[in-house]
MINU-504757 format. One record per residue: residue in three letters; x, y, z of N, C-alpha, C in turn. Coordinates in steps of 0.02 Angstrom, whole numbers, padded with zeros to 5 digits, always signed. Layout:
N
ALAXYZXYZXYZ;...
This chain:
290
MET-01264+00139+00263-01192+00147+00274-01157+00173+00211;LEU-01181+00152+00152-01145+00165+00091-01182+00214+00047;SER-01143+00250+00008-01173+00293-00043-01195+00249-00101;SER-01232+00277-00148-01255+00238-00205-01196+00219-00249;ALA-01204+00164-00286-01150+00140-00329-01139+00187-00387;PRO-01078+00189-00414-01063+00232-00471-01104+00213-00532;SER-01123+00262-00572-01159+00249-00634-01120+00281-00691;TYR-01086+00239-00731-01046+00264-00787-01075+00235-00852;ASP-01075+00276-00905-01089+00249-00970-01033+00201-00990;ASN-00973+00220-00974-00916+00176-00983-00880+00170-00915;LEU-00860+00110-00898-00827+00100-00834-00761+00138-00832;PRO-00741+00161-00773-00678+00198-00767-00619+00154-00785;LEU-00567+00184-00812-00507+00147-00828-00469+00126-00765;VAL-00468+00170-00716-00431+00156-00654-00472+00177-00594;SER-00469+00136-00542-00503+00151-00479-00451+00168-00427;ILE-00461+00222-00392-00416+00242-00338-00452+00231-00272;GLY-00423+00193-00228-00453+00179-00163-00420+00221-00109;LEU-00460+00261-00074-00434+00306-00022-00468+00291+00044;PRO-00438+00248+00087-00466+00236+00153-00444+00292+00200;VAL-00491+00319+00239-00475+00377+00281-00502+00368+00352;TYR-00467+00400+00398-00490+00404+00468-00459+00466+00499;ASN-00502+00512+00521-00478+00574+00553-00422+00608+00513;SER-00438+00622+00450-00388+00648+00404-00403+00719+00381;GLU-00436+00758+00423-00459+00825+00402-00401+00870+00380;LYS-00341+00859+00407-00285+00904+00392-00254+00889+00324;THR-00263+00829+00298-00228+00810+00236-00274+00788+00180;ILE-00338+00776+00194-00382+00745+00145-00393+00789+00083;THR-00394+00854+00092-00404+00899+00034-00348+00891-00016;ASP-00286+00892+00007-00229+00883-00038-00229+00815-00071;ALA-00249+00763-00033-00251+00696-00061-00301+00691-00118;ILE-00360+00719-00108-00411+00717-00161-00389+00759-00221;ASN-00361+00817-00208-00340+00860-00264-00283+00830-00304;THR-00243+00788-00272-00188+00757-00309-00214+00708-00362;ILE-00275+00683-00351-00307+00640-00402-00346+00683-00452;ARG-00380+00734-00428-00418+00776-00474-00374+00813-00524;SER-00310+00822-00506-00264+00858-00550-00228+00811-00599;GLN-00242+00746-00597-00208+00700-00641-00223+00715-00715;SER-00173+00704-00757-00183+00714-00829-00232+00663-00858;THR-00233+00603-00829-00283+00553-00847-00348+00570-00811;LYS-00403+00574-00848-00467+00596-00820-00516+00538-00809;ASN-00504+00481-00839-00550+00425-00835-00537+00383-00773;TRP-00556+00409-00715-00544+00375-00652-00605+00381-00607;GLU-00607+00339-00556-00655+00347-00501-00615+00347-00437;LEU-00635+00388-00390-00602+00393-00324-00651+00367-00272;ILE-00633+00311-00241-00676+00278-00192-00648+00293-00123;ILE-00686+00329-00083-00664+00349-00016-00707+00313+00035;SER-00674+00280+00083-00710+00247+00137-00688+00279+00203;ASP-00734+00314+00235-00719+00345+00299-00732+00295+00355;ASN-00681+00284+00397-00683+00232+00448-00711+00259+00514;ASN-00770+00291+00509-00804+00319+00568-00762+00373+00602;SER-00740+00421+00563-00700+00477+00589-00742+00520+00637;ASN-00708+00551+00685-00742+00597+00731-00717+00669+00723;ASP-00688+00684+00665-00668+00753+00650-00708+00776+00589;ASN-00682+00822+00550-00719+00851+00494-00704+00817+00427;THR-00674+00757+00429-00656+00723+00367-00717+00714+00321;VAL-00772+00689+00347-00830+00674+00306-00858+00737+00273;SER-00864+00790+00311-00893+00852+00282-00849+00879+00227;ILE-00783+00872+00233-00737+00894+00181-00747+00853+00118;VAL-00750+00786+00127-00759+00742+00069-00826+00754+00035;GLU-00878+00765+00074-00945+00776+00046-00946+00837+00000;LYS-00907+00888+00014-00903+00946-00030-00874+00927-00098;PHE-00824+00883-00097-00795+00860-00161-00845+00816-00198;VAL-00881+00773-00163-00930+00729-00195-00983+00771-00231;SER-01000+00829-00202-01053+00871-00231-01031+00906-00296;ILE-00966+00911-00307-00942+00947-00367-00907+00901-00417;ASP-00895+00838-00400-00860+00793-00446-00892+00724-00442;ASN-00927+00704-00496-00964+00640-00495-00920+00579-00503;ARG-00855+00589-00505-00809+00532-00506-00786+00512-00435;ILE-00808+00550-00386-00788+00538-00316-00848+00508-00278;PHE-00835+00454-00242-00887+00419-00206-00867+00408-00133;LEU-00912+00424-00088-00898+00419-00017-00939+00363+00014;HIS-00905+00320+00051-00937+00267+00090-00922+00281+00163;LYS-00975+00282+00204-00967+00299+00274-00979+00237+00317;GLN-00926+00214+00350-00933+00156+00394-00968+00177+00459;LYS-01016+00136+00482-01052+00153+00544-01009+00142+00606;GLU-00958+00100+00600-00911+00089+00653-00842+00078+00623;ASN-00790+00086+00662-00723+00077+00637-00710+00003+00623;ILE-00698-00014+00560-00690-00084+00541-00617-00106+00542;GLY-00571-00059+00559-00500-00075+00560-00466-00049+00498;MET-00401-00038+00504-00364-00007+00449-00361-00053+00387;PHE-00338-00115+00395-00330-00158+00337-00396-00178+00306;PRO-00449-00193+00345-00514-00204+00314-00539-00144+00274;ASN-00521-00084+00296-00542-00024+00258-00505-00020+00192;PHE-00441-00039+00192-00404-00042+00129-00435-00093+00082;GLU-00456-00151+00110-00488-00201+00068-00556-00176+00043;PHE-00592-00141+00085-00659-00117+00066-00657-00075+00003;VAL-00611-00026+00000-00609+00017-00059-00591-00022-00122;LEU-00549-00072-00114-00531-00114-00171-00592-00151-00197;LYS-00633-00178-00153-00690-00219-00173-00744-00178-00208;GLN-00741-00112-00202-00789-00068-00238-00764-00051-00308;ALA-00702-00067-00323-00671-00044-00385-00703-00074-00447;GLN-00712-00032-00498-00738-00054-00562-00688-00046-00619;GLY-00632-00015-00605-00583-00002-00658-00541-00063-00675;GLU-00511-00060-00733-00464-00113-00754-00402-00112-00710;TYR-00384-00053-00687-00325-00045-00644-00347-00017-00576;PHE-00305-00030-00526-00320-00007-00458-00259+00024-00427;HIS-00272+00075-00384-00217+00109-00349-00240+00130-00280;TRP-00202+00111-00228-00216+00136-00161-00183+00203-00150;LEU-00218+00248-00116-00193+00313-00099-00202+00324-00024;ALA-00149+00340+00012-00155+00356+00083-00177+00429+00090;ALA-00209+00444+00145-00239+00510+00154-00189+00566+00162;ASP-00125+00550+00174-00074+00603+00180-00022+00598+00125;ASP-00040+00565+00069+00006+00557+00013-00013+00604-00045;LYS+00035+00612-00091+00023+00652-00151+00053+00616-00211;ARG+00031+00635-00271+00055+00606-00333+00071+00660-00384;SER+00120+00648-00426+00133+00694-00481+00075+00690-00531;VAL+00065+00744-00570+00006+00747-00613+00006+00693-00667;ASP+00065+00667-00685+00069+00616-00737+00073+00545-00708;PHE+00062+00538-00643+00070+00473-00610+00026+00419-00642;LEU-00039+00432-00647-00084+00381-00674-00069+00368-00748;ASN-00061+00421-00786-00051+00414-00858+00012+00373-00874;GLU+00067+00388-00840+00129+00353-00856+00126+00279-00838;ASN+00097+00264-00780+00094+00194-00759+00043+00153-00799;ILE-00014+00184-00813-00064+00148-00852-00041+00137-00924;SER-00009+00187-00953+00017+00179-01022+00067+00122-01025;PHE+00109+00117-00974+00157+00062-00973+00122-00006-00968;LEU+00075-00012-00924+00040-00076-00915+00000-00096-00977;ASP-00029-00047-01010-00065-00061-01072-00019-00093-01124;ALA+00043-00071-01124+00091-00094-01175+00129-00156-01153;HIS+00124-00176-01089+00163-00232-01063+00119-00279-01022;PRO+00083-00323-01054+00036-00367-01019+00068-00417-00972;ASP+00134-00427-00976+00167-00474-00932+00186-00442-00865;PHE+00171-00378-00855+00185-00344-00792+00121-00342-00751;SER+00126-00359-00687+00068-00358-00643+00054-00288-00616;ALA+00106-00246-00613+00098-00179-00585+00153-00133-00611;SER+00142-00069-00601+00192-00019-00619+00190+00036-00566;CYS+00249+00056-00543+00253+00106-00490+00297+00164-00512;SER+00299+00215-00470+00338+00275-00484+00388+00287-00428;LYS+00436+00329-00441+00485+00346-00389+00449+00374-00328;LYS+00474+00357-00269+00444+00383-00207+00490+00433-00174;TYR+00459+00480-00140+00494+00526-00096+00459+00526-00029;PHE+00497+00532+00024+00468+00537+00091+00458+00610+00109;ASP+00398+00627+00130+00379+00693+00154+00373+00744+00098;SER+00428+00756+00062+00427+00804+00006+00488+00791-00039;ILE+00485+00817-00099+00541+00808-00146+00603+00841-00119;GLY+00595+00897-00084+00653+00935-00060+00684+00910+00004;SER+00652+00862+00038+00678+00838+00102+00734+00787+00091;ASP+00770+00771+00144+00827+00725+00141+00803+00656+00118;GLN+00832+00630+00064+00813+00565+00037+00872+00517+00036;ASN+00919+00526+00082+00979+00484+00082+00963+00411+00094;ASN+00911+00396+00131+00893+00327+00146+00837+00301+00101;ASN+00827+00334+00045+00773+00316+00000+00801+00279-00061;LYS+00773+00220-00074+00794+00180-00132+00733+00162-00173;ASN+00737+00172-00238+00683+00152-00284+00708+00096-00329;PHE+00665+00049-00344+00686-00008-00384+00626-00040-00420;SER+00640-00075-00473+00590-00114-00509+00602-00188-00494;LEU+00555-00230-00515+00562-00303-00509+00545-00333-00577;GLU+00596-00339-00618+00587-00363-00687+00620-00430-00700;GLN+00637-00466-00646+00666-00532-00654+00614-00580-00684;GLU+00638-00629-00720+00592-00673-00756+00554-00721-00711;SER+00585-00744-00657+00552-00793-00613+00524-00760-00551;ALA+00470-00790-00525+00439-00765-00463+00488-00770-00405;LYS+00527-00823-00403+00576-00832-00349+00627-00777-00350;ALA+00652-00759-00409+00703-00706-00414+00674-00638-00394;ARG+00611-00625-00413+00580-00561-00394+00570-00557-00319;ILE+00545-00611-00289+00535-00613-00217+00600-00607-00180;ASP+00651-00641-00204+00717-00638-00172+00743-00566-00171;TYR+00738-00531-00228+00763-00463-00231+00721-00416-00188;LEU+00655-00428-00188+00611-00386-00148+00627-00394-00073;LEU+00640-00455-00051+00656-00465+00020+00721-00429+00039;LYS+00767-00424-00007+00829-00388+00007+00817-00313+00015;ASN+00761-00289-00013+00746-00217-00012+00677-00203+00018;ILE+00654-00247+00062+00585-00245+00084+00569-00181+00123;TRP+00619-00152+00156+00606-00090+00194+00595-00030+00148;GLN+00607-00039+00084+00599+00015+00035+00543+00000-00015;SER+00496-00041+00004+00446-00067-00044+00382-00026-00047;HIS+00381+00034-00019+00320+00075-00018+00290+00085-00088;SER+00333+00097-00137+00308+00111-00205+00269+00053-00233;ILE+00287-00008-00214+00252-00067-00240+00181-00070-00213;TYR+00174-00059-00148+00108-00060-00118+00064-00005-00149;TYR+00094+00052-00162+00058+00108-00192+00072+00114-00267;SER+00074+00057-00300+00082+00056-00372+00014+00055-00406;VAL+00014+00057-00472-00047+00044-00511-00046-00030-00528;ILE-00099-00065-00506-00101-00138-00510-00159-00159-00554;ARG-00152-00214-00587-00208-00242-00624-00260-00266-00573;THR-00320-00239-00577-00372-00253-00527-00386-00328-00522;GLU-00388-00361-00578-00402-00433-00577-00351-00472-00535;ILE-00288-00449-00536-00236-00483-00497-00243-00469-00423;ILE-00247-00405-00403-00248-00389-00332-00312-00414-00298;ASN-00366-00419-00335-00429-00444-00306-00424-00517-00285;LYS-00378-00554-00313-00371-00625-00298-00324-00638-00239;CYS-00294-00586-00212-00248-00595-00156-00287-00620-00094;GLN-00263-00674-00064-00299-00705-00008-00284-00673+00059;PHE-00240-00622+00060-00219-00593+00124-00249-00523+00135;LEU-00294-00502+00093-00325-00436+00098-00365-00431+00163;GLY-00361-00374+00195-00402-00361+00253-00379-00391+00318;GLU-00326-00431+00317-00300-00463+00377-00256-00414+00416;HIS-00258-00419+00482-00222-00372+00525-00162-00408+00557;PHE-00103-00389+00537-00041-00415+00567+00017-00371+00545;MET+00072-00376+00582+00130-00336+00565+00158-00357+00496;ALA+00175-00307+00455+00203-00318+00388+00151-00345+00339;GLN+00087-00329+00351+00036-00349+00304+00048-00319+00235;ASP+00074-00257+00234+00089-00225+00170+00144-00263+00134;TRP+00192-00291+00171+00245-00330+00138+00217-00392+00103;ILE+00170-00425+00135+00143-00486+00103+00104-00468+00041;ILE+00072-00410+00041+00037-00387-00020+00089-00373-00075;ASP+00144-00339-00057+00197-00326-00105+00224-00390-00135;LEU+00237-00439-00091+00265-00502-00114+00216-00540-00158;TYR+00152-00536-00142+00101-00567-00185+00102-00536-00255;ILE+00104-00470-00258+00105-00436-00323+00166-00458-00363;ALA+00224-00462-00329+00286-00483-00362+00282-00555-00385;GLN+00248-00597-00347+00239-00666-00367+00199-00672-00431;GLN+00150-00627-00439+00104-00631-00495+00135-00607-00561;GLY+00185-00564-00557+00215-00539-00619+00267-00485-00606;LYS+00297-00461-00660+00348-00409-00654+00317-00343-00631;ILE+00360-00301-00601+00338-00235-00578+00387-00183-00604;ALA+00362-00136-00642+00404-00084-00672+00408-00024-00626;ILE+00456+00019-00640+00459+00084-00607+00468+00138-00660;GLN+00429+00192-00654+00430+00246-00702+00474+00303-00675;ASP+00514+00332-00718+00564+00381-00697+00537+00453-00693;ARG+00487+00469-00732+00465+00539-00735+00414+00555-00680;SER+00369+00509-00666+00318+00522-00616+00343+00502-00547;TYR+00306+00523-00495+00329+00509-00427+00269+00509-00379;ILE+00281+00481-00321+00233+00484-00266+00269+00514-00205;ILE+00231+00548-00164+00258+00575-00102+00223+00540-00044;ILE+00262+00506-00003+00237+00468+00053+00235+00513+00115;GLY+00176+00520+00145+00170+00559+00207+00209+00527+00263;ILE+00229+00566+00312+00272+00540+00366+00234+00532+00431;ASN+00168+00537+00430+00130+00534+00492+00093+00468+00502;GLY+00110+00417+00462+00075+00353+00468+00089+00318+00534;ILE+00045+00271+00550+00050+00237+00614+00114+00197+00621;SER+00139+00168+00566+00198+00127+00570+00260+00167+00587;ARG+00257+00233+00576+00313+00275+00595+00309+00297+00668;VAL+00247+00297+00695+00239+00317+00765+00256+00259+00811;ASN+00229+00200+00797+00241+00140+00836+00236+00080+00789;PRO+00292+00055+00765+00290+00004+00713+00276-00067+00738;TYR+00268-00077+00803+00262-00145+00829+00194-00157+00863;LYS+00181-00123+00918+00123-00139+00960+00056-00138+00924;PRO+00041-00087+00881-00025-00085+00850-00041-00146+00807;PHE+00011-00182+00784+00000-00238+00738+00011-00306+00770;ARG+00027-00307+00835+00039-00370+00869-00027-00407+00881;VAL-00032-00469+00858-00094-00507+00865-00086-00568+00909;SER-00025-00582+00931-00013-00641+00973+00048-00628+01018;TRP+00047-00659+01076+00104-00652+01123+00169-00675+01093;ILE+00165-00724+01048+00226-00752+01019+00263-00700+00978;GLU+00226-00648+00956+00258-00596+00915+00301-00549+00956;LEU+00300-00557+01023+00349-00522+01064+00419-00547+01049;PHE+00424-00611+01030+00488-00643+01018+00500-00657+00943;LEU+00446-00669+00907+00449-00679+00834+00402-00628+00802;PRO+00426-00567+00793+00382-00512+00773+00347-00523+00706;LEU+00376-00564+00662+00347-00576+00597+00312-00644+00593;TYR+00290-00669+00651+00260-00735+00653+00200-00741+00606;SER+00152-00694+00611+00093-00697+00568+00111-00687+00494;PHE+00156-00640+00482+00181-00629+00414+00214-00693+00387;HIS+00254-00725+00429+00292-00784+00408+00245-00840+00387;LYS+00190-00849+00422+00142-00901+00405+00112-00888+00335;ARG+00095-00825+00321+00068-00809+00255+00121-00816+00201;PHE+00183-00799+00218+00237-00805+00169+00246-00878+00149;ASN+00240-00924+00197+00246-00995+00182+00193-01017+00132;ILE+00133-00990+00138+00080-01006+00091+00097-00980+00022;LEU+00126-00920+00019+00142-00887-00044+00194-00927-00084;ILE+00242-00957-00051+00296-00992-00086+00289-01068-00083;ASP+00230-01091-00067+00219-01163-00057+00238-01205-00117;TYR+00229-01178-00178+00243-01217-00238+00316-01213-00260;PHE+00357-01175-00225+00428-01169-00243+00465-01234-00227;SER+00523-01242-00257+00564-01301-00243+00590-01299-00171;PHE+00610-01356-00145+00635-01361-00077+00694-01313-00066;PHE+00740-01312-00113+00800-01270-00104+00783-01195-00109;ASP+00736-01178-00153+00714-01108-00157+00679-01087-00093;LYS+00639-01131-00065+00606-01116-00002+00657-01104+00054;CYS+00708-01147+00058+00759-01140+00110+00794-01073+00104;ALA+00812-01054+00043+00848-00991+00033+00805-00931+00054;LEU+00742-00933+00038+00697-00878+00056+00681-00878+00131;GLN+00674-00937+00160+00661-00941+00232+00717-00910+00272;LEU+00778-00919+00249+00836-00889+00283+00829-00813+00286;LYS+00806-00784+00232+00798-00711+00230+00744-00688+00280;ILE+00691-00727+00287+00639-00709+00336+00666-00714+00407;ILE+00705-00766+00420+00736-00773+00486+00781-00714+00502;LEU+00818-00692+00453+00861-00633+00463+00820-00570+00476;LEU+00762-00565+00446+00718-00508+00460+00692-00511+00531;HIS+00673-00571+00555+00654-00580+00625+00708-00553+00671;ILE+00769-00575+00658+00826-00557+00701+00838-00482+00700;TYR+00835-00453+00641+00846-00381+00635+00794-00342+00675;ILE+00730-00361+00670+00678-00324+00704+00684-00331+00779;VAL+00699-00392+00803+00708-00402+00875+00767-00360+00901;ARG+00821-00360+00863+00880-00320+00882+00862-00246+00883;ARG+00827-00222+00832+00807-00152+00828+00761-00133+00885;ARG+00715-00177+00901+00668-00163+00956+00705-00159+01023;PHE+00754-00203+01032+00794-00203+01094+00834-00138+01100;ILE+00863-00116+01045+00901-00053+01045+00855+00006+01062;ASP+00796+00007+01032+00748+00060+01046+00727+00060+01119;PHE+00716+00000+01147+00697-00006+01217+00752+00020+01263;CYS+00814+00002+01248+00870+00024+01289+00878+00101+01286;ALA+00868+00128+01227+00874+00200+01219+00823+00237+01262;VAL+00761+00212+01261+00709+00243+01302+00722+00234+01376;PHE+00744+00173+01395+00757+00158+01465+00812+00202+01494;PHE+00868+00208+01459+00923+00247+01484+00909+00322+01482;LYS+00865+00342+01435+00846+00413+01433+00805+00432+01495;LYS+00762+00385+01516+00721+00398+01576+00762+00395+01640;ASN+00816+00358+01638+00856+00349+01699+00923+00387+01694;
């Protein structure tokens, strides 16, 4: 199933994990966005989730010309989140970064974020400004932010207020030792990426770099259908963040009673917002058909 393990005289400084499935249209640009980085001491770990298009053959051409790129071929589809976990578990670098198959990075992305983390050991991660689709497209609903509050509670509180804009945190450069200890990796439920973001924020401060940037592709599954693919229980028809909420309770278990209450209120409001949004979407489709 797997290619041979990397052999370095010196371990890579940063590992990039690229989980892919039927990504023949975008995979070339995704790989080249890493190969063009100003930082050269990296490894790119690609896990193909049993694609039935030309993704593997495209990746194999890159593997043949660049010994920093490694391809793992799953014999069966192991699921989206387990594939994200898989690439992380292969990482040998001091730092780790997830890359989606339809995303791009500025050439200084790795260098700027790694340089910051090297100089600031109290930060768990560092991210860059994000753009949706392209730099030139409409970004009116795009907000970028850092989490530099001193307490974990304050960072989580601010993140929950801006959770719909937290893409940069998930796709930040993270200390590998920290993200490897996250107990929610590989689990399938709605807002799994949010719980990862919150875990990173719990572990330490998160910076944002002004010069570098990431471009988030617009063809992801959460944009096509943000609810049904991630529903794991009937109760999530009425409490869409039920599975997320259970993990969140574990994350803040050591907080004070009053801090827990304040944060729980924000989760309840998120439940209400999603139910309301889903009802509006349903009505729009219903009345359009009739």
